TORROLO-576990 format. One record per residue (C-alpha): residue number from 1; residue in three letters; x, y, z. Coordinates in steps of 0.5 Angstrom, whole numbers, plus 2048, in hexadecimal, padded with zeros to 3 digits. Layout:
residues N
ATOM resi resn east north  up
ATOM  NUM  ALA    X     Y   Z
...
END
This chain:
residues 359
ATOM resi resn east north  up
ATOM    1  MET  787   7E8 810
ATOM    2  THR  78E   7E6 811
ATOM    3  GLN  792   7E2 80D
ATOM    4  ASP  79A   7E0 80C
ATOM    5  THR  79E   7DE 806
ATOM    6  SER  7A4   7DA 805
ATOM    7  HIS  7A9   7DD 800
ATOM    8  ALA  7A6   7D9 7FB
ATOM    9  ARG  79F   7DD 7F9
ATOM   10  LEU  799   7D7 7F8
ATOM   11  PRO  794   7D9 7F3
ATOM   12  GLY  78D   7DA 7F4
ATOM   13  LEU  78D   7DB 7FC
ATOM   14  ASP  78C   7E3 7FA
ATOM   15  GLY  786   7E2 7F7
ATOM   16  VAL  783   7DD 7FB
ATOM   17  ARG  785   7E2 801
ATOM   18  ALA  781   7E7 7FC
ATOM   19  LEU  77A   7E3 7FC
ATOM   20  ALA  77B   7E1 803
ATOM   21  VAL  77C   7E9 805
ATOM   22  ILE  777   7EC 800
ATOM   23  GLY  771   7E6 803
ATOM   24  VAL  773   7E8 80A
ATOM   25  VAL  772   7F0 807
ATOM   26  TRP  76C   7EE 803
ATOM   27  HIS  769   7EA 80B
ATOM   28  HIS  76A   7F1 80E
ATOM   29  ALA  766   7F4 809
ATOM   30  GLY  760   7F1 80A
ATOM   31  PRO  75D   7F3 810
ATOM   32  GLY  757   7F8 80E
ATOM   33  GLY  752   7F4 809
ATOM   34  ALA  753   7F7 802
ATOM   35  ALA  75B   7F8 804
ATOM   36  LEU  75D   7F2 7FF
ATOM   37  PRO  75A   7F1 7F7
ATOM   38  SER  757   7EA 7F7
ATOM   39  LEU  75B   7E4 7F4
ATOM   40  PRO  758   7E0 7EF
ATOM   41  PHE  754   7D9 7F0
ATOM   42  GLY  753   7DC 7F7
ATOM   43  LEU  75A   7DB 7FA
ATOM   44  ASN  75C   7DD 800
ATOM   45  LEU  764   7DE 801
ATOM   46  ASN  766   7DD 807
ATOM   47  GLY  76C   7E1 807
ATOM   48  PHE  76F   7E1 80E
ATOM   49  LEU  771   7DA 80C
ATOM   50  GLY  776   7DE 809
ATOM   51  VAL  779   7DE 810
ATOM   52  ASP  779   7D7 810
ATOM   53  LEU  77E   7D7 809
ATOM   54  PHE  783   7DC 80C
ATOM   55  PHE  783   7D7 812
ATOM   56  VAL  785   7D1 80D
ATOM   57  LEU  789   7D5 80A
ATOM   58  SER  78D   7D7 811
ATOM   59  GLY  78E   7D0 814
ATOM   60  LEU  791   7CD 80D
ATOM   61  LEU  796   7D4 80B
ATOM   62  ILE  799   7D4 813
ATOM   63  THR  79A   7CC 813
ATOM   64  GLY  79D   7CC 80D
ATOM   65  LEU  7A2   7D1 80E
ATOM   66  LEU  7A4   7CD 815
ATOM   67  LEU  7A3   7C7 812
ATOM   68  ARG  7A8   7CA 80C
ATOM   69  GLU  7AC   7CD 811
ATOM   70  HIS  7AE   7C6 815
ATOM   71  ALA  7AF   7C3 80F
ATOM   72  CYS  7B5   7C8 80D
ATOM   73  SER  7B8   7C9 814
ATOM   74  GLY  7B6   7C5 818
ATOM   75  ARG  7B2   7C8 81C
ATOM   76  ILE  7AD   7CE 81E
ATOM   77  SER  7AE   7D5 820
ATOM   78  LEU  7A9   7D6 825
ATOM   79  ALA  7AC   7DE 825
ATOM   80  LYS  7AD   7DE 81F
ATOM   81  PHE  7A6   7DC 81D
ATOM   82  TYR  7A2   7E1 822
ATOM   83  VAL  7A6   7E7 820
ATOM   84  ARG  7A4   7E6 819
ATOM   85  ARG  79D   7E5 81B
ATOM   86  SER  79D   7EA 81F
ATOM   87  LEU  7A0   7EF 81A
ATOM   88  ARG  79A   7ED 816
ATOM   89  ILE  794   7ED 81B
ATOM   90  PHE  795   7F3 820
ATOM   91  PRO  798   7FA 81C
ATOM   92  LEU  791   7FA 819
ATOM   93  TYR  78D   7F6 81D
ATOM   94  TYR  790   7FB 824
ATOM   95  ALA  78F   802 81F
ATOM   96  VAL  787   800 81E
ATOM   97  LEU  786   800 825
ATOM   98  ALA  78A   806 828
ATOM   99  LEU  786   80B 823
ATOM  100  LEU  780   807 825
ATOM  101  THR  782   808 82C
ATOM  102  LEU  784   810 82A
ATOM  103  TYR  77E   811 826
ATOM  104  PHE  779   80F 82C
ATOM  105  ILE  77D   812 832
ATOM  106  GLY  77C   819 82E
ATOM  107  ALA  776   818 82B
ATOM  108  ALA  772   81D 82D
ATOM  109  ALA  76B   819 82F
ATOM  110  SER  76E   815 834
ATOM  111  GLY  768   811 837
ATOM  112  SER  767   80E 82F
ATOM  113  THR  766   806 82F
ATOM  114  GLN  76B   806 829
ATOM  115  ARG  770   809 82F
ATOM  116  SER  76E   805 834
ATOM  117  LEU  76E   7FE 831
ATOM  118  PHE  774   800 82E
ATOM  119  LEU  778   801 834
ATOM  120  HIS  774   7FB 838
ATOM  121  ASP  778   7F7 833
ATOM  122  LEU  77F   7FA 832
ATOM  123  PRO  781   7F5 837
ATOM  124  TRP  77F   7EF 833
ATOM  125  LEU  782   7F2 82E
ATOM  126  VAL  789   7F4 82F
ATOM  127  THR  78A   7EC 832
ATOM  128  TYR  787   7E9 82C
ATOM  129  THR  782   7E6 831
ATOM  130  SER  77C   7E8 82D
ATOM  131  ASN  77A   7E1 82A
ATOM  132  TRP  778   7E0 831
ATOM  133  VAL  773   7E6 832
ATOM  134  PRO  76D   7E9 82F
ATOM  135  ILE  771   7EF 82B
ATOM  136  HIS  76D   7F5 829
ATOM  137  GLU  76C   7FA 822
ATOM  138  LEU  773   7FC 81F
ATOM  139  MET  778   7F6 821
ATOM  140  GLY  773   7F0 822
ATOM  141  ILE  777   7ED 81C
ATOM  142  THR  77D   7EC 821
ATOM  143  TRP  77B   7E6 824
ATOM  144  SER  77E   7E2 81D
ATOM  145  LEU  784   7E6 81F
ATOM  146  SER  784   7E4 826
ATOM  147  THR  783   7DC 823
ATOM  148  GLU  789   7DD 81F
ATOM  149  GLU  78E   7DF 824
ATOM  150  GLN  78C   7DB 828
ATOM  151  PHE  78E   7D5 823
ATOM  152  TYR  795   7D8 822
ATOM  153  LEU  796   7D8 829
ATOM  154  ALA  794   7D1 82B
ATOM  155  TRP  795   7CD 825
ATOM  156  PRO  79D   7CF 823
ATOM  157  PRO  7A0   7CD 829
ATOM  158  LEU  79C   7C7 82A
ATOM  159  LEU  79E   7C5 822
ATOM  160  ALA  7A5   7C7 825
ATOM  161  TRP  7A5   7C3 82A
ATOM  162  LEU  7A2   7BC 827
ATOM  163  GLY  7A3   7BD 821
ATOM  164  ARG  79F   7B9 81C
ATOM  165  LYS  79C   7B5 823
ATOM  166  ALA  798   7BC 824
ATOM  167  LEU  793   7BA 81F
ATOM  168  TRP  78F   7B5 824
ATOM  169  PRO  78D   7BA 82A
ATOM  170  LEU  78C   7BF 824
ATOM  171  LEU  787   7BA 820
ATOM  172  VAL  784   7B8 827
ATOM  173  PHE  783   7C1 828
ATOM  174  LEU  780   7C0 822
ATOM  175  GLY  77B   7BA 823
ATOM  176  LEU  779   7BE 82A
ATOM  177  ASN  778   7C4 824
ATOM  178  GLN  773   7C0 820
ATOM  179  ALA  76F   7BD 826
ATOM  180  LEU  76E   7C4 828
ATOM  181  ASN  76C   7C6 820
ATOM  182  LEU  767   7C0 820
ATOM  183  GLY  764   7C2 826
ATOM  184  LEU  766   7BC 82A
ATOM  185  LEU  769   7C0 82F
ATOM  186  ASN  762   7C4 830
ATOM  187  GLY  760   7C2 837
ATOM  188  LEU  766   7C6 839
ATOM  189  TRP  761   7CC 836
ATOM  190  PRO  75D   7CD 83D
ATOM  191  ALA  764   7D0 840
ATOM  192  LEU  763   7D5 83B
ATOM  193  ASP  760   7DC 83A
ATOM  194  HIS  75D   7DD 832
ATOM  195  ALA  763   7E2 830
ATOM  196  GLN  767   7DD 833
ATOM  197  ARG  765   7D7 82E
ATOM  198  GLU  765   7DC 828
ATOM  199  LEU  76C   7DD 828
ATOM  200  PRO  76F   7DD 822
ATOM  201  ILE  775   7D9 825
ATOM  202  LEU  76F   7D4 827
ATOM  203  GLN  76D   7D4 81F
ATOM  204  ALA  773   7D3 81B
ATOM  205  THR  777   7CF 821
ATOM  206  PHE  77E   7CF 81F
ATOM  207  THR  77D   7C9 81B
ATOM  208  PRO  77F   7CC 814
ATOM  209  ILE  786   7CF 817
ATOM  210  LEU  787   7C8 819
ATOM  211  LEU  785   7C5 812
ATOM  212  GLY  78A   7CA 80F
ATOM  213  VAL  78F   7C6 813
ATOM  214  LEU  78D   7C0 811
ATOM  215  LEU  78E   7C2 80A
ATOM  216  ALA  795   7C5 80B
ATOM  217  PHE  797   7BE 80E
ATOM  218  ALA  794   7BB 807
ATOM  219  LEU  797   7BE 803
ATOM  220  ASP  79E   7BD 807
ATOM  221  SER  79D   7B5 806
ATOM  222  PRO  79E   7B2 7FF
ATOM  223  PRO  798   7AE 7FF
ATOM  224  GLN  793   7B2 801
ATOM  225  ARG  796   7B8 7FD
ATOM  226  VAL  795   7B4 7F7
ATOM  227  LEU  78F   7B1 7F9
ATOM  228  LEU  78C   7B8 7FA
ATOM  229  GLN  78F   7B9 7F2
ATOM  230  HIS  78A   7B5 7EF
ATOM  231  LEU  784   7B7 7F4
ATOM  232  THR  784   7BE 7F0
ATOM  233  ALA  788   7BD 7E9
ATOM  234  GLY  784   7C0 7E3
ATOM  235  PRO  77E   7C3 7E4
ATOM  236  ALA  77D   7BF 7EB
ATOM  237  LEU  780   7C5 7EE
ATOM  238  ALA  77A   7C9 7EB
ATOM  239  ALA  776   7C5 7EE
ATOM  240  TRP  778   7C5 7F4
ATOM  241  LEU  778   7CD 7F4
ATOM  242  LEU  771   7CC 7F2
ATOM  243  MET  76E   7C8 7F7
ATOM  244  LEU  772   7CD 7FB
ATOM  245  ALA  76E   7D3 7F9
ATOM  246  ALA  767   7CF 7F9
ATOM  247  LEU  768   7CD 801
ATOM  248  ALA  76B   7D5 802
ATOM  249  CYS  763   7D6 7FF
ATOM  250  TRP  760   7D0 804
ATOM  251  PRO  759   7D2 806
ATOM  252  GLY  757   7D3 80D
ATOM  253  ASP  75C   7D1 813
ATOM  254  ILE  763   7CE 811
ATOM  255  GLN  764   7CC 817
ATOM  256  GLY  766   7C4 817
ATOM  257  TRP  768   7C0 811
ATOM  258  PRO  766   7C6 80C
ATOM  259  ARG  76C   7CA 810
ATOM  260  LEU  771   7C4 812
ATOM  261  ALA  76F   7C3 809
ATOM  262  PHE  771   7C9 808
ATOM  263  HIS  778   7C9 80B
ATOM  264  VAL  77A   7C2 808
ATOM  265  VAL  779   7C5 801
ATOM  266  ALA  77B   7CB 803
ATOM  267  THR  782   7C7 805
ATOM  268  VAL  782   7C2 7FF
ATOM  269  ALA  781   7C8 7FA
ATOM  270  LEU  787   7CC 7FD
ATOM  271  ALA  78B   7C6 7FD
ATOM  272  GLY  78A   7C6 7F4
ATOM  273  ILE  78C   7CD 7F4
ATOM  274  VAL  792   7CC 7F7
ATOM  275  LEU  793   7C6 7F4
ATOM  276  HIS  791   7C8 7ED
ATOM  277  PRO  794   7CF 7EC
ATOM  278  SER  794   7CF 7E5
ATOM  279  SER  78C   7CE 7E5
ATOM  280  ARG  787   7D2 7E1
ATOM  281  VAL  784   7D3 7E9
ATOM  282  VAL  78A   7D5 7EC
ATOM  283  SER  78B   7DA 7E5
ATOM  284  ALA  784   7DD 7E7
ATOM  285  LEU  785   7DE 7ED
ATOM  286  GLU  78C   7E2 7EC
ATOM  287  TRP  788   7E7 7E8
ATOM  288  ARG  78C   7ED 7EB
ATOM  289  PRO  786   7F1 7EE
ATOM  290  LEU  784   7EB 7F1
ATOM  291  ALA  78B   7E9 7F4
ATOM  292  PHE  78D   7F1 7F6
ATOM  293  ILE  786   7F0 7FA
ATOM  294  GLY  789   7EA 7FD
ATOM  295  MET  78F   7ED 7FE
ATOM  296  VAL  78D   7F2 803
ATOM  297  SER  787   7EE 806
ATOM  298  TYR  789   7EF 80D
ATOM  299  GLY  788   7F6 80C
ATOM  300  ILE  782   7F5 809
ATOM  301  TYR  780   7F0 80E
ATOM  302  LEU  782   7F4 815
ATOM  303  LEU  77F   7FB 811
ATOM  304  HIS  779   7FA 80E
ATOM  305  LEU  773   7FB 814
ATOM  306  LEU  776   801 815
ATOM  307  VAL  776   803 80E
ATOM  308  LEU  76E   800 80D
ATOM  309  ASP  76C   805 813
ATOM  310  ALA  76E   80B 810
ATOM  311  VAL  76C   809 809
ATOM  312  GLN  764   806 80C
ATOM  313  ARG  764   80D 810
ATOM  314  ALA  766   811 809
ATOM  315  LEU  761   80D 806
ATOM  316  SER  75C   80F 80A
ATOM  317  ARG  75D   815 80C
ATOM  318  TRP  75D   816 803
ATOM  319  HIS  756   812 804
ATOM  320  VAL  75A   80D 7FF
ATOM  321  ASP  756   806 7FF
ATOM  322  LEU  759   802 7F8
ATOM  323  PRO  75A   7FB 7FA
ATOM  324  GLY  761   7F9 7FA
ATOM  325  ALA  763   801 7FB
ATOM  326  LEU  765   7FF 802
ATOM  327  PHE  76A   7F9 800
ATOM  328  VAL  76C   7FB 7F9
ATOM  329  VAL  76E   802 7FD
ATOM  330  SER  771   7FE 803
ATOM  331  LEU  775   7FA 800
ATOM  332  ALA  778   7FF 7FB
ATOM  333  GLY  77A   804 801
ATOM  334  THR  77D   7FE 805
ATOM  335  VAL  782   7FC 7FF
ATOM  336  ALA  784   803 7FE
ATOM  337  LEU  785   805 806
ATOM  338  ALA  789   7FE 807
ATOM  339  ALA  78C   7FF 800
ATOM  340  LEU  78F   805 804
ATOM  341  SER  791   802 80A
ATOM  342  TYR  794   7FB 807
ATOM  343  HIS  799   800 802
ATOM  344  PHE  79A   805 808
ATOM  345  PHE  79A   802 80E
ATOM  346  GLU  79A   7FB 80E
ATOM  347  ARG  79F   7F9 808
ATOM  348  PRO  7A4   7FD 80C
ATOM  349  LEU  7A3   7F9 813
ATOM  350  LEU  7A3   7F2 80E
ATOM  351  ARG  7A9   7F3 80A
ATOM  352  LEU  7AC   7F2 811
ATOM  353  LYS  7AA   7EB 811
ATOM  354  ASP  7B0   7E9 80D
ATOM  355  ARG  7B5   7EA 813
ATOM  356  TRP  7B1   7E5 817
ATOM  357  ARG  7B0   7E0 812
ATOM  358  SER  7B4   7D8 813
ATOM  359  SER  7BA   7D8 80E
END
């Protein structure tokens, strides 16, 4: 999904983005029986947890940038922050919405179900509020982009106005999120219908973003930074990542403690990647094809459902039912499309961001 980078690139994080977005594509290629090959030992990869990993990254990177800006200039420029975010997020997002709108308005099958669902969802998509209503079909993944956008609207002003005191309301909100995740607020569910109870935002909650924020504060604190260095030094970093992989393959319902465990382990693992840039783990994450996929991951995330839909139709027309074909072809096609989007559309706009960085 979306990302922001400081002038000093953090090694390994593009590789993390790549693994996260590949997991998401894997998850969405799953419906349809034999669409995916079986994993060894009966494991089941919960690829949707790639979104949770993106959330932790967002909280970490955005808060880290704001803390560094405050340390350098004594203040946080909200105007510059929002211009930078807008240049990163909005152009491709609204370009995709515009193209889909033109396609469906001009579609010959004006009464098609897909067209009706998209036009019904369009107001929620345009206003970045699709995480609070059921969204259908091709733009279902936008709930996570809406969640990030709401985080961007709320957290930077709170941090700019309250400084480190902003941690207190954040911790209260984190507690409410976990009360929801652990089922302590299930008494509220009778007031919601089934579709509302199944909203992705109520499954993931804002917890991973908030943990990323806490990690940024920990890395900004020398004693906590040293503690995290010790916790993730040497083979411990590989152990944290293996634990994360195991939790990503958790069988059955992951809601509750398993999902919280995934979020916490992801947070510690990211700390290790940031703190040990010369480790073998980070070298592996810097593998050029992986880093490239991470670099264009926002485009992959935003476009992959469109490509999946097109590939699924083509494979059905050609009677291709090989396990994994939908995933492999869709991933390759989405990476290619996202690469073109990045180099010819997104990157020229991203160069403007440097004009809006605090010196």
